[in-house]
TIPA-20174 format. One line per field, with one value per residue (C-alpha): residue number from 0; x, y, z. Coordinates in nm, 2 decimals. Layout:
REM residues N
pos: NUM/...
px: X/...
py: Y/...
pz: Z/...
This chain:
REM residues 492
pos: 0/1/2/3/4/5/6/7/8/9/10/11/12/13/14/15/16/17/18/19/20/21/22/23/24/25/26/27/28/29/30/31/32/33/34/35/36/37/38/39/40/41/42/43/44/45/46/47/48/49/50/51/52/53/54/55/56/57/58/59/60/61/62/63/64/65/66/67/68/69/70/71/72/73/74/75/76/77/78/79/80/81/82/83/84/85/86/87/88/89/90/91/92/93/94/95/96/97/98/99/100/101/102/103/104/105/106/107/108/109/110/111/112/113/114/115/116/117/118/119/120/121/122/123/124/125/126/127/128/129/130/131/132/133/134/135/136/137/138/139/140/141/142/143/144/145/146/147/148/149/150/151/152/153/154/155/156/157/158/159/160/161/162/163/164/165/166/167/168/169/170/171/172/173/174/175/176/177/178/179/180/181/182/183/184/185/186/187/188/189/190/191/192/193/194/195/196/197/198/199/200/201/202/203/204/205/206/207/208/209/210/211/212/213/214/215/216/217/218/219/220/221/222/223/224/225/226/227/228/229/230/231/232/233/234/235/236/237/238/239/240/241/242/243/244/245/246/247/248/249/250/251/252/253/254/255/256/257/258/259/260/261/262/263/264/265/266/267/268/269/270/271/272/273/274/275/276/277/278/279/280/281/282/283/284/285/286/287/288/289/290/291/292/293/294/295/296/297/298/299/300/301/302/303/304/305/306/307/308/309/310/311/312/313/314/315/316/317/318/319/320/321/322/323/324/325/326/327/328/329/330/331/332/333/334/335/336/337/338/339/340/341/342/343/344/345/346/347/348/349/350/351/352/353/354/355/356/357/358/359/360/361/362/363/364/365/366/367/368/369/370/371/372/373/374/375/376/377/378/379/380/381/382/383/384/385/386/387/388/389/390/391/392/393/394/395/396/397/398/399/400/401/402/403/404/405/406/407/408/409/410/411/412/413/414/415/416/417/418/419/420/421/422/423/424/425/426/427/428/429/430/431/432/433/434/435/436/437/438/439/440/441/442/443/444/445/446/447/448/449/450/451/452/453/454/455/456/457/458/459/460/461/462/463/464/465/466/467/468/469/470/471/472/473/474/475/476/477/478/479/480/481/482/483/484/485/486/487/488/489/490/491
px: 11.33/11.65/12.00/12.30/12.56/12.82/12.81/12.80/13.11/13.31/13.19/13.11/13.31/13.26/13.10/12.84/12.77/12.70/12.44/12.28/12.29/12.11/11.85/11.78/11.74/11.50/11.31/11.28/11.16/10.89/10.77/10.74/10.58/10.70/10.79/10.51/10.55/10.71/10.52/10.40/10.62/10.46/10.45/10.46/10.46/10.57/10.29/10.22/10.28/10.05/10.11/9.88/10.02/9.82/9.74/9.57/9.84/9.87/10.22/10.24/10.58/10.72/11.05/11.27/11.63/11.92/11.95/12.01/11.74/11.40/11.12/10.89/10.56/10.30/9.95/9.69/9.34/9.22/9.30/9.14/8.80/8.76/8.81/8.56/8.59/8.64/8.95/9.06/9.43/9.42/9.51/9.81/9.93/9.90/10.10/10.36/10.42/10.50/10.85/10.90/10.98/10.90/10.92/11.30/11.41/11.39/11.29/11.67/11.77/11.52/11.66/12.02/11.98/11.80/12.06/12.34/12.16/12.15/11.77/11.49/11.14/10.85/10.51/10.18/9.81/9.59/9.21/9.20/9.50/9.78/10.14/10.48/10.76/11.13/11.37/11.70/11.97/11.88/12.18/12.04/11.68/11.67/11.80/11.59/11.27/11.35/11.33/11.02/10.85/10.93/10.78/10.46/10.41/10.56/10.50/10.53/10.34/10.54/10.36/10.66/10.67/10.30/10.34/10.62/10.43/10.12/10.33/10.49/10.15/9.99/10.28/10.26/9.88/9.91/10.14/9.95/9.63/9.77/9.84/9.55/9.59/9.60/9.32/9.10/9.16/9.10/8.76/8.66/8.72/8.41/8.21/8.22/8.31/8.14/8.48/8.74/9.11/9.34/9.60/9.34/9.23/9.37/9.09/9.10/9.49/9.47/9.22/9.39/9.50/9.74/9.44/9.28/9.62/9.62/9.27/9.31/9.63/9.44/9.17/9.38/9.68/9.57/9.71/9.40/9.33/9.68/9.92/10.30/10.44/10.80/10.92/11.27/11.56/11.38/11.20/10.85/10.99/11.24/10.98/10.75/11.01/11.09/10.72/10.67/10.98/10.92/10.54/10.41/10.35/10.13/9.80/9.49/9.22/8.85/8.84/8.79/8.48/8.45/8.43/8.14/8.17/7.97/7.67/7.47/7.28/7.46/7.36/7.14/7.25/7.03/7.17/7.41/7.78/7.80/7.55/7.75/8.02/8.23/8.50/8.74/8.86/9.23/9.35/9.71/9.72/9.95/9.78/9.43/9.36/9.07/8.90/8.61/8.51/8.28/8.19/8.17/7.93/7.93/8.26/8.54/8.87/8.69/8.46/8.48/8.48/8.80/9.00/8.76/8.80/9.18/9.19/8.95/9.17/9.48/9.31/9.18/9.46/9.70/10.01/10.19/9.99/9.66/9.37/9.38/9.75/9.72/9.44/9.55/9.94/10.06/9.80/9.74/10.02/9.79/9.94/10.26/10.05/9.69/9.57/9.30/9.29/9.06/9.09/8.99/8.77/8.62/8.29/8.32/8.59/8.66/8.73/8.90/9.04/9.26/9.53/9.68/9.68/9.71/9.43/9.32/9.28/9.09/8.76/8.89/9.06/8.74/8.56/8.83/8.82/8.43/8.45/8.70/8.50/8.19/8.38/8.42/8.04/7.97/8.23/8.40/8.77/8.94/9.22/9.49/9.43/9.33/9.61/9.89/9.71/9.67/10.03/10.12/9.91/10.06/10.42/10.39/10.25/10.53/10.80/10.64/10.68/11.06/11.16/11.10/10.94/10.71/10.60/10.53/10.33/10.12/10.04/9.97/9.70/9.53/9.53/9.40/9.09/9.08/9.14/9.29/9.67/9.63/9.50/9.86/9.91/9.57/9.63/9.77/9.50/9.23/9.35/9.40/9.04/8.86/8.66/8.65/8.27/8.29/8.50/8.22/7.96/8.14/8.16/7.79/7.70/7.93/8.02/7.73/7.61/7.98/8.12/8.34/8.59/8.82/9.06/9.22/9.20/8.84/8.86/9.09/8.86/8.52/8.40/8.52/8.37/8.04/8.07/8.18/7.93/7.63/7.39/7.60/7.52/7.86/7.90/8.20/8.37/8.67/8.96/9.00/8.64/8.65/8.53/8.49/8.27/8.01/7.72/7.79/8.17/8.18/8.29/7.99
py: 14.67/14.89/14.80/15.00/14.90/15.11/14.88/14.57/14.67/14.59/14.25/14.10/14.03/14.23/13.95/13.92/14.30/14.26/13.99/14.22/14.52/14.32/14.20/14.55/14.66/14.38/14.47/14.83/14.72/14.51/14.81/15.02/14.77/14.53/14.67/14.66/14.36/14.44/14.43/14.09/13.93/13.85/13.50/13.43/13.06/12.99/12.86/12.48/12.31/12.00/11.72/11.42/11.08/10.83/10.62/10.91/11.00/11.37/11.52/11.85/12.05/12.36/12.46/12.63/12.71/12.80/12.48/12.14/11.96/11.80/11.69/11.42/11.32/11.07/11.15/10.89/11.04/10.76/10.73/10.62/10.76/10.47/10.20/10.08/10.08/9.71/9.76/10.10/10.14/9.96/10.26/10.35/10.00/9.96/10.27/10.20/9.85/9.99/10.07/9.73/9.53/9.48/9.18/9.26/9.45/9.38/9.64/9.67/9.70/9.98/10.17/10.10/10.20/10.52/10.59/10.55/10.83/11.05/11.03/10.81/10.71/10.81/10.67/10.68/10.76/11.02/11.05/11.20/11.05/10.81/10.94/10.83/11.09/11.17/11.47/11.41/11.60/11.66/11.45/11.15/11.20/10.93/10.64/10.75/10.76/10.40/10.29/10.50/10.36/10.01/10.07/10.21/9.96/9.63/9.61/9.25/9.28/8.99/8.82/8.85/9.23/9.26/9.04/9.28/9.60/9.46/9.37/9.72/9.89/9.71/9.77/10.15/10.14/9.96/10.23/10.52/10.41/10.49/10.84/11.09/11.31/11.02/10.85/11.16/11.19/10.82/10.83/11.16/11.00/10.77/10.94/11.30/11.27/10.94/10.83/10.59/10.63/10.65/10.44/10.17/9.99/9.69/9.48/9.61/9.59/9.23/9.15/9.31/9.04/9.03/9.00/9.32/9.50/9.39/9.48/9.82/9.89/9.79/10.03/10.33/10.32/10.39/10.64/10.81/10.91/11.01/11.30/11.29/11.62/11.75/12.06/12.20/12.19/12.02/12.15/12.03/11.85/11.66/11.57/11.45/11.22/11.07/11.02/10.84/10.63/10.50/10.53/10.54/10.15/10.19/10.03/10.23/10.08/10.10/10.41/10.44/10.51/10.87/10.83/11.01/11.23/11.20/11.43/11.61/11.93/12.22/12.39/12.70/13.02/12.94/12.58/12.55/12.56/12.18/11.90/11.59/11.56/11.24/11.14/10.85/10.74/10.66/10.60/10.72/10.91/11.16/11.43/11.49/11.57/11.83/11.89/12.07/11.90/12.00/11.86/12.15/12.03/12.22/12.40/12.18/12.23/12.35/12.58/12.97/12.97/12.78/13.11/13.24/12.93/12.94/13.29/13.20/12.91/13.12/13.36/13.09/12.84/12.87/12.97/13.10/13.43/13.27/13.32/12.96/12.96/13.31/13.21/12.87/12.87/13.22/13.37/13.06/12.83/12.54/12.37/12.38/12.48/12.49/12.50/12.42/12.28/12.19/11.84/11.91/11.70/11.78/11.90/11.93/11.96/11.82/12.10/12.04/12.29/12.09/12.09/11.87/11.97/11.82/11.59/11.82/12.12/11.94/12.08/12.44/12.41/12.27/12.58/12.80/12.64/12.66/13.03/13.10/12.93/13.11/13.44/13.39/13.37/13.68/13.94/14.06/14.05/14.38/14.46/14.49/14.13/13.98/14.15/13.97/13.63/13.68/13.76/13.44/13.25/13.41/13.40/13.03/12.98/13.16/12.98/12.66/12.72/12.81/12.45/12.21/11.96/12.22/12.33/11.98/11.91/12.23/12.11/11.76/11.89/12.10/11.79/11.58/11.79/11.89/12.25/12.46/12.52/12.89/12.91/12.91/13.25/13.36/13.25/13.57/13.79/13.55/13.55/13.92/13.98/13.79/14.05/14.07/14.02/13.70/13.54/13.58/13.49/13.16/13.08/13.15/12.92/12.63/12.62/12.48/12.13/12.02/11.77/11.80/11.51/11.47/11.17/11.15/11.01/11.09/11.05/11.35/11.60/11.45/11.68/11.99/11.90/11.86/12.22/12.39/12.20/12.14/12.08/11.86/11.50/11.34/11.00/10.81/10.51/10.33/10.33/9.96/9.91/10.12/9.98/10.22/9.98/9.97/10.22/10.32/10.29/10.01/9.64/9.41
pz: 13.18/13.22/13.30/13.38/13.13/13.30/13.60/13.39/13.20/13.50/13.55/13.21/12.90/12.58/12.41/12.68/12.67/12.29/12.38/12.64/12.41/12.14/12.40/12.51/12.14/12.07/12.40/12.27/11.94/12.12/12.32/12.01/11.79/11.52/11.19/10.92/10.67/10.34/10.01/9.90/9.65/9.31/9.18/8.82/8.69/8.36/8.13/8.15/7.82/7.78/7.54/7.49/7.40/7.19/7.48/7.65/7.91/7.97/7.98/8.16/8.15/8.31/8.20/8.46/8.35/8.58/8.79/8.64/8.83/8.71/8.93/8.79/8.93/8.80/8.92/8.89/8.96/9.19/9.56/9.88/9.79/9.56/9.84/10.10/10.48/10.46/10.24/10.39/10.32/9.98/9.77/9.98/10.00/9.63/9.56/9.82/9.67/9.32/9.45/9.63/9.32/8.94/8.71/8.65/8.96/9.34/9.59/9.69/9.33/9.27/9.58/9.49/9.12/9.22/9.48/9.23/9.02/9.32/9.37/9.52/9.42/9.64/9.61/9.81/9.80/9.95/9.94/9.59/9.41/9.39/9.31/9.22/9.20/9.20/9.17/8.98/8.80/8.44/8.31/8.50/8.40/8.13/8.33/8.61/8.40/8.29/8.65/8.72/8.43/8.52/8.86/8.72/8.43/8.57/8.95/9.08/9.41/9.55/9.83/10.06/10.00/10.07/10.40/10.51/10.43/10.61/10.91/10.92/10.86/11.15/11.38/11.30/11.35/11.68/11.81/11.66/11.81/12.15/12.04/12.13/11.82/11.58/11.75/11.72/11.34/11.30/11.48/11.30/10.96/11.02/11.29/11.16/10.79/10.68/10.54/10.64/10.75/10.43/10.63/10.70/11.01/11.18/11.04/10.69/10.66/10.77/10.50/10.20/9.96/9.66/9.44/9.59/9.53/9.17/9.10/9.24/9.05/8.73/8.82/8.93/8.71/8.36/8.13/8.02/8.39/8.47/8.44/8.40/8.53/8.45/8.62/8.59/8.34/8.04/7.73/7.64/7.34/7.55/7.81/7.53/7.39/7.73/7.81/7.48/7.51/7.85/7.89/7.54/7.55/7.86/7.74/7.78/8.02/8.04/8.24/8.61/8.82/8.95/9.33/9.50/9.79/10.10/10.08/10.34/10.41/10.52/10.86/10.90/11.07/11.38/11.43/11.74/11.68/11.78/11.80/11.92/12.19/12.19/12.44/12.36/12.70/12.68/13.03/13.11/12.77/12.91/12.71/12.55/12.19/12.18/11.84/11.68/11.37/11.10/10.74/10.50/10.23/9.89/9.95/9.79/9.63/9.31/9.48/9.44/9.82/9.84/9.89/10.15/10.34/10.31/10.45/10.74/10.82/10.83/11.06/11.30/11.31/11.02/11.20/11.52/11.54/11.45/11.69/11.83/11.90/12.05/12.30/12.39/12.38/12.40/12.65/12.87/12.81/12.77/12.47/12.26/11.95/11.83/11.48/11.22/10.87/10.57/10.41/10.07/9.84/9.51/9.62/10.00/10.26/10.61/10.86/11.21/11.47/11.73/11.99/12.25/12.61/12.97/13.04/13.33/13.10/12.81/12.91/12.93/12.59/12.44/12.57/12.42/12.07/12.06/12.16/11.88/11.61/11.74/11.73/11.36/11.32/11.52/11.43/11.10/11.13/11.07/10.81/11.07/11.17/10.84/10.61/10.79/10.77/10.39/10.37/10.55/10.29/9.98/10.13/10.20/9.85/9.68/9.88/9.80/9.43/9.45/9.41/9.13/9.36/9.53/9.18/9.08/9.38/9.33/8.97/9.09/9.32/9.05/8.81/9.09/9.10/8.73/8.80/8.53/8.57/8.52/8.88/9.00/8.87/9.00/9.37/9.51/9.36/9.47/9.82/9.85/9.71/9.99/10.18/10.55/10.56/10.34/10.62/10.87/10.62/10.55/10.91/10.96/10.68/10.76/11.11/11.30/11.40/11.43/11.65/11.96/11.99/12.29/12.32/12.67/13.02/13.08/13.46/13.48/13.30/13.36/13.63/13.47/13.14/13.31/13.47/13.14/12.92/13.14/12.86/12.64/12.61/12.62/12.46/12.60/12.43/12.57/12.33/12.37/12.26/11.95/11.61/11.33/11.13/11.40/11.39/11.75/11.71/11.97/11.94/11.97
């Protein structure tokens, strides 16, 4: 595109001419190609100092001087994996209630006292662990630790707080179950991954009692299976003294049961890319959620293939310039964004590639996702495509470690999976060492016999789906009749 700036000077302000000149410069840059990315930044994490208290609590410290801030995170290595479908949501409700009152402080007092210290307490549970954490200036760390320890050691689990949390959770679930993206993940947790939703189901949340909460707390929160992480302006000696002062009296328990992972056989190279097709009919949904879902058995967070999987994910759906986003959003304008992710477990992972689109284009988008996953299985990526995707991974990793909270979170993940902390400094090299052929090999071994799950207004894409997937046996369930506890997912 060319413009005659001499003509424009007579009709536009100087400021407008500056904008147009910048636009023309950007256009010229786009025509000649974007500049090459700069060299990757190195990441060097200080050594983690570990101290073991007499009650078995591990204290992990990374000292970072320069900014008077400390992030503290308590990680209990028990999460939703230890609860049943009938009590789905129990781990998260238990962890959430920790900050809702102790034997000496109400929920309001906890919030007000932490606010006075310029901080707040956050708690919750995922599949693999439960956490309580905060970030505070170093001069306020001791009084903040007193409150955090009170929350961990002396939760009251008041019936009125449980009733309020149950009501809020059910209201949130009621709304979320009308949203296609949430509903697709909700269904996949049971149908594809043989798990249950971490946030619970309407039936399970309604059945969780105070006795259930107290029992899970006693099982999950024990010093010998927990790690107290300090990152920031604090020495290992000072951290050890604070841990001993506030959590040294935490009595050791009997130990927690190690949760098992769902097991299964991996696919063979000759298996089809998908074997089941589920549509959850959600009339008047507005949009459809389209998903390719595959359990990946034998490749968990502790696996040597973790880095290959991470690079593959970055290539397929890990950002704006990933393959899925390029094909679905940028080239065709069928979605605001498309991506993929691995949900990591100890010895396996849950893979999904997903996007939201108009109901009428759901079948077309499903076809595109399947094609992109299949392309991973049939062609090796080249360096020109893969190197930038590795750079995205290492860049995001490095930025995530720049804050005390980010570094504490990265440590918490490693401790949750019992991975040596030295892996933080090995991350960049492990990512950059992934070979192009390994990406294809991983896809061949693991991306087959998957599930396609579409949640949307079935009437609007039914005919197109039959044309694009003529040999697929499509199972259809009305959203209003969905029941995760039933073998066929339908209410009896």
